[in-house]
C-alpha positions as CSV (number, residue, x, y, z in Angstrom):
1,M,-46.7,189.9,-77.9
2,D,-48.6,191.0,-74.8
3,T,-46.1,190.1,-72.1
4,E,-48.3,191.4,-69.3
5,E,-51.0,188.9,-70.2
6,S,-48.7,186.0,-70.9
7,N,-46.9,186.5,-67.5
8,K,-50.3,185.8,-65.8
9,G,-50.2,182.3,-67.2
10,G,-52.2,182.7,-70.4
11,G,-50.3,179.8,-72.0
12,K,-47.9,182.1,-74.1
13,P,-44.2,182.6,-73.6
14,F,-43.3,185.7,-71.7
15,I,-40.2,187.9,-71.5
16,I,-37.8,187.7,-68.5
17,A,-34.4,189.1,-67.7
18,N,-31.6,186.5,-68.4
19,P,-30.2,185.3,-65.0
20,I,-26.8,184.6,-66.5
21,Y,-26.1,188.3,-66.0
22,D,-24.6,189.1,-62.7
23,T,-26.9,192.1,-62.1
24,V,-29.9,189.7,-62.5
25,F,-28.5,186.8,-60.6
26,K,-27.5,189.0,-57.6
27,R,-31.1,190.2,-57.4
28,L,-32.4,186.6,-57.3
29,M,-30.0,185.5,-54.6
30,E,-30.9,188.5,-52.4
31,N,-34.3,186.8,-51.9
32,Q,-33.9,184.3,-49.1
33,R,-36.6,181.9,-50.4
34,I,-35.2,181.9,-53.9
35,A,-31.6,181.4,-52.5
36,K,-32.8,178.4,-50.4
37,F,-34.6,176.9,-53.3
38,F,-31.6,177.4,-55.6
39,L,-29.1,175.8,-53.2
40,S,-31.4,173.0,-52.1
41,T,-32.1,172.1,-55.7
42,I,-28.4,172.1,-56.7
43,L,-27.2,170.3,-53.6
44,D,-30.2,167.9,-53.6
45,E,-30.4,168.5,-49.8
46,Q,-32.8,170.6,-47.8
47,V,-31.3,173.9,-46.9
48,E,-33.0,175.1,-43.7
49,D,-31.4,178.4,-43.2
50,I,-28.8,180.5,-44.9
51,T,-26.7,183.6,-44.0
52,V,-24.9,185.6,-46.7
53,L,-21.4,186.2,-45.5
54,P,-19.7,189.6,-46.2
55,Q,-17.0,188.1,-48.4
56,E,-18.9,188.9,-51.6
57,F,-16.4,190.0,-54.2
58,T,-16.8,191.1,-57.8
59,Y,-13.9,191.7,-60.1
60,K,-14.3,194.8,-62.2
61,L,-12.5,195.9,-65.4
62,D,-12.9,199.5,-66.4
63,E,-12.5,200.1,-70.1
64,T,-13.0,203.5,-71.8
65,K,-12.1,202.6,-75.4
66,V,-13.5,199.9,-77.6
67,S,-12.6,198.9,-81.2
68,D,-15.4,197.2,-83.2
69,K,-13.4,197.0,-86.4
70,A,-9.8,197.5,-87.4
71,G,-9.0,201.2,-87.5
72,E,-12.3,202.3,-85.9
73,K,-12.4,203.3,-82.3
74,G,-15.2,204.7,-80.2
75,K,-15.4,205.8,-76.6
76,K,-17.6,204.0,-74.1
77,G,-17.1,205.9,-70.8
78,G,-17.1,204.2,-67.5
79,I,-17.9,200.6,-68.6
80,E,-17.4,198.1,-65.9
81,Y,-17.1,194.4,-66.8
82,Y,-18.1,192.0,-64.0
83,A,-15.7,189.2,-64.8
84,I,-16.5,186.9,-61.9
85,F,-19.2,187.1,-59.2
86,R,-18.9,185.4,-55.9
87,L,-21.2,184.9,-52.9
88,D,-20.5,183.0,-49.7
89,F,-23.2,181.4,-47.7
90,M,-23.2,179.7,-44.3
91,A,-26.1,177.2,-44.4
92,T,-27.7,174.5,-42.3
93,V,-28.6,171.5,-44.5
94,R,-30.3,168.2,-43.9
95,D,-29.2,165.1,-45.7
96,S,-31.5,162.3,-46.9
97,G,-31.3,160.7,-43.5
98,G,-32.5,163.9,-41.8
99,S,-29.2,164.7,-40.1
100,P,-28.4,168.4,-39.9
101,R,-25.0,170.0,-40.5
102,R,-23.5,173.4,-41.0
103,I,-21.5,174.1,-44.2
104,L,-19.9,176.9,-46.1
105,I,-21.2,177.3,-49.7
106,E,-19.0,179.2,-52.1
107,L,-20.9,180.3,-55.2
108,Q,-18.9,181.6,-58.2
109,K,-20.3,182.8,-61.5
110,S,-18.0,183.5,-64.4
111,W,-18.2,184.2,-68.2
112,D,-15.0,182.4,-68.9
113,T,-13.1,179.4,-67.6
114,V,-9.5,180.3,-68.7
115,D,-8.4,181.8,-65.4
116,V,-8.5,178.7,-63.2
117,M,-5.9,180.2,-60.8
118,R,-8.4,182.9,-59.6
119,F,-10.8,180.1,-58.6
120,R,-8.1,178.2,-56.8
121,R,-6.7,181.3,-55.0
122,Y,-10.2,182.2,-53.7
123,L,-10.8,178.6,-52.6
124,G,-7.5,178.7,-50.8
125,E,-8.5,181.8,-48.9
126,Q,-11.7,180.0,-47.8
127,Y,-9.7,177.1,-46.4
128,K,-7.6,179.5,-44.4
129,R,-10.5,181.2,-42.8
130,V,-11.8,180.4,-39.3
131,D,-15.6,180.5,-39.0
132,K,-17.7,181.4,-36.0
133,I,-21.0,179.9,-34.9
134,D,-22.6,181.6,-31.9
135,G,-19.3,183.5,-31.3
136,K,-17.3,180.2,-31.1
137,E,-14.5,179.6,-33.6
138,T,-15.0,176.5,-35.7
139,I,-14.0,175.0,-39.1
140,L,-16.8,174.2,-41.5
141,P,-16.7,171.9,-44.6
142,I,-16.8,173.8,-47.9
143,T,-19.1,173.2,-50.9
144,T,-18.4,175.0,-54.2
145,I,-20.9,175.9,-57.0
146,Y,-19.7,177.3,-60.3
147,I,-22.0,178.8,-62.9
148,L,-20.1,179.1,-66.2
149,G,-21.0,181.3,-69.2
150,K,-18.7,179.3,-71.5
151,N,-18.6,175.6,-72.0
152,L,-16.0,173.2,-70.7
153,A,-14.2,170.9,-73.1
154,G,-14.6,167.2,-72.5
155,T,-18.1,167.2,-71.0
156,D,-21.4,168.2,-72.5
157,C,-23.4,167.6,-69.3
158,P,-25.1,170.9,-68.3
159,C,-25.0,170.2,-64.5
160,V,-22.1,168.2,-63.0
161,R,-21.4,167.1,-59.5
162,A,-17.9,166.2,-58.5
163,G,-18.5,164.4,-55.2
164,R,-16.6,162.6,-52.5
165,T,-16.7,158.9,-51.6
166,Y,-14.6,157.2,-48.9
167,T,-13.1,153.9,-50.1
168,D,-11.4,151.2,-48.1
169,M,-8.5,150.6,-50.4
170,L,-7.5,147.2,-49.0
171,N,-11.0,145.7,-49.4
172,N,-12.2,148.0,-52.2
173,T,-15.4,148.8,-50.4
174,T,-17.2,152.1,-49.8
175,I,-17.0,153.5,-46.3
176,R,-20.3,155.0,-45.1
177,A,-19.0,156.8,-42.0
178,K,-17.7,160.4,-42.3
179,S,-14.6,161.8,-40.8
180,E,-14.5,165.5,-39.6
181,F,-10.8,165.6,-40.6
182,I,-11.5,164.5,-44.2
183,E,-14.7,166.5,-44.5
184,N,-12.8,169.7,-43.6
185,L,-10.0,169.1,-46.1
186,T,-12.0,168.0,-49.1
187,H,-15.1,169.3,-50.8
188,D,-18.0,168.6,-53.1
189,S,-18.2,170.7,-56.2
190,Y,-21.0,171.5,-58.6
191,V,-20.6,173.0,-62.1
192,I,-23.4,174.4,-64.2
193,Q,-22.7,175.1,-67.9
194,A,-25.3,177.6,-69.1
195,G,-24.5,177.1,-72.7
196,R,-25.2,173.4,-72.6
197,I,-28.7,173.7,-71.0
198,T,-31.1,172.8,-73.8
199,D,-34.4,170.9,-74.0
200,V,-34.7,170.6,-70.2
201,R,-37.2,168.3,-68.7
202,Y,-39.6,170.6,-66.9
203,T,-40.7,167.9,-64.5
204,T,-38.1,168.0,-61.6
205,N,-36.9,170.9,-59.5
206,L,-33.5,170.7,-61.1
207,G,-35.0,170.9,-64.6
208,K,-37.2,173.8,-63.7
209,L,-34.3,175.7,-62.1
210,L,-32.0,175.1,-65.1
211,S,-34.7,176.2,-67.5
212,I,-34.2,179.8,-66.5
213,F,-30.5,179.6,-67.6
214,E,-31.4,178.1,-71.0
215,Q,-29.7,180.4,-73.5
216,R,-31.5,179.8,-76.8
217,Y,-34.5,181.9,-76.2
218,F,-33.0,185.3,-76.8
219,I,-35.7,187.7,-78.1
220,A,-33.6,190.5,-79.5
221,E,-31.1,190.4,-82.4
222,D,-28.5,192.6,-80.6
223,S,-29.1,191.6,-77.0
224,G,-29.1,188.5,-74.9
225,A,-30.0,190.4,-71.8
226,R,-33.7,189.4,-72.0
227,K,-35.2,186.1,-73.1
228,E,-38.4,184.6,-74.1
229,Y,-39.4,182.1,-71.4
230,P,-41.5,179.3,-72.9
231,Y,-42.5,177.4,-69.8
232,Q,-45.5,178.1,-67.5
233,P,-44.4,178.1,-63.8
234,D,-46.3,175.5,-61.9
235,D,-45.0,175.8,-58.4
236,E,-44.6,178.7,-56.0
237,N,-40.8,178.8,-56.1
238,M,-40.6,179.0,-59.9
239,K,-43.4,181.6,-59.9
240,L,-41.4,183.7,-57.5
241,I,-38.3,183.4,-59.6
242,T,-40.0,184.3,-62.9
243,D,-41.8,187.2,-61.2
244,V,-38.5,188.7,-60.2
245,L,-37.0,188.1,-63.6
246,Y,-40.1,189.5,-65.3
247,E,-40.0,192.7,-63.2
248,M,-36.3,193.2,-64.0
249,G,-36.9,192.7,-67.7
250,A,-39.8,195.2,-67.6
251,D,-38.1,197.9,-65.4
252,P,-36.3,200.4,-67.7
253,R,-33.7,201.2,-65.0
254,K,-32.9,197.5,-64.3
255,R,-32.8,196.8,-68.1
256,K,-30.2,199.6,-68.5
257,E,-28.0,198.0,-65.8
258,I,-28.2,194.7,-67.6
259,E,-27.5,196.2,-71.0
260,D,-24.5,198.1,-69.5
261,E,-23.1,194.8,-68.3
262,E,-23.8,193.2,-71.7
263,E,-22.0,196.0,-73.4
264,A,-19.1,195.6,-71.0
265,L,-18.9,191.9,-71.8
266,R,-18.8,192.8,-75.5
267,V,-15.9,195.2,-74.9
268,Y,-14.1,192.5,-72.9
269,N,-14.5,190.0,-75.7
270,L,-13.2,192.6,-78.2
271,Q,-10.2,193.5,-76.1
272,F,-9.2,190.1,-74.8
273,G,-11.0,187.5,-76.8
274,N,-8.0,186.7,-79.1
275,L,-5.7,186.8,-76.1
276,I,-7.8,184.2,-74.3
277,E,-7.9,181.9,-77.3
278,S,-4.2,182.3,-77.6
279,I,-3.7,181.3,-74.0
280,K,-5.9,178.3,-74.5
281,E,-3.9,177.2,-77.5
282,K,-0.6,177.6,-75.7
283,D,-2.0,175.6,-72.7
284,K,-3.0,172.9,-75.1
285,T,0.5,172.9,-76.7
286,I,2.1,172.8,-73.3
287,E,-0.1,169.8,-72.3
288,E,0.8,168.0,-75.5
289,N,4.5,168.7,-75.0
290,K,4.2,167.3,-71.4
291,K,2.7,164.1,-72.8
292,T,5.5,163.9,-75.4
293,I,8.2,164.3,-72.7
294,E,6.5,161.8,-70.4
295,E,6.5,159.3,-73.3
296,K,10.1,160.0,-74.0
297,D,11.0,159.6,-70.4
298,K,9.1,156.2,-70.4
299,E,11.0,155.1,-73.5
300,N,14.4,156.1,-71.9
301,A,13.5,154.2,-68.7
302,E,12.7,151.1,-70.8
303,L,16.0,151.5,-72.8
304,K,17.9,151.8,-69.5
305,E,16.3,148.6,-68.2
306,K,17.2,146.8,-71.4
307,L,20.8,148.1,-71.3
308,A,21.1,147.0,-67.6
309,E,19.8,143.6,-68.6
310,L,22.3,143.3,-71.4
311,E,25.1,144.3,-69.1
312,R,24.0,141.6,-66.6
313,L,23.9,139.0,-69.3
314,L,27.4,140.0,-70.5
315,R,28.7,139.7,-66.9
316,D,27.2,136.3,-66.5
317,K,28.8,135.1,-69.8
318,Q,32.2,136.4,-68.6
319,I,31.9,134.5,-65.3
320,E,31.1,131.3,-67.2
């Protein structure tokens, strides 16, 4: 397939680097225009300006040995596995009514969902931080975006928003006004499940953006680092994104970085895949045991109530 020709819009699929890889995604988010388009599309609000904060953190795991099969070991020197990728942005956004506000956006990308505590610890650090605007200390509301390489149980939706609404509990009505106190202590959260993005509708900005994460168009039997992209970009933002991804997929040095990350991921799965599954099974068992204990506690409470009622009836009879 002539990727050079197809990338010019000849109506054929073309090959791009898969943005689910941290190496690729970081390159995308270094571009201000792409970052604004990405965040505006996910938040469904206009992001006017963004500043990347210096709290970027990538957890690395260095593994020098890998076992593909029982009894067989090979050496893979200096492999680094990027387990979780984080970027913080300070942004000015405008809501549908045109009102501007400053917010912190925490973007996390992870291959697995088992270590929820890491997400919570990092979010806790964000809440403790004092921000500065024009040299003046302030507290900003936080919005979180999670891009997951593995699917969540219980929801097959590829893009989920967990939002906030204010409710008057006495009258059961929605409160339209916002409180700075509440805004600074609660947050909206967005979750993208890359593995559940299939058959996207390439008609909206969200559909177009999600299409680049669609995981079924792998072009090589032994690699998911590059993918065959079947859509023809029809606006400037998507053209810019696919141009960056095309260049990374075509550059031998960048491809090597992506393939190293992919190999590290394979090592990680070999080393810890069974352990992760075991942890998930134990968590499931613990949850089931909790439910059983709760049911027993409820039954005991009901028996105590019945016993108390019987004792009351006996006392009444004795009085008679």
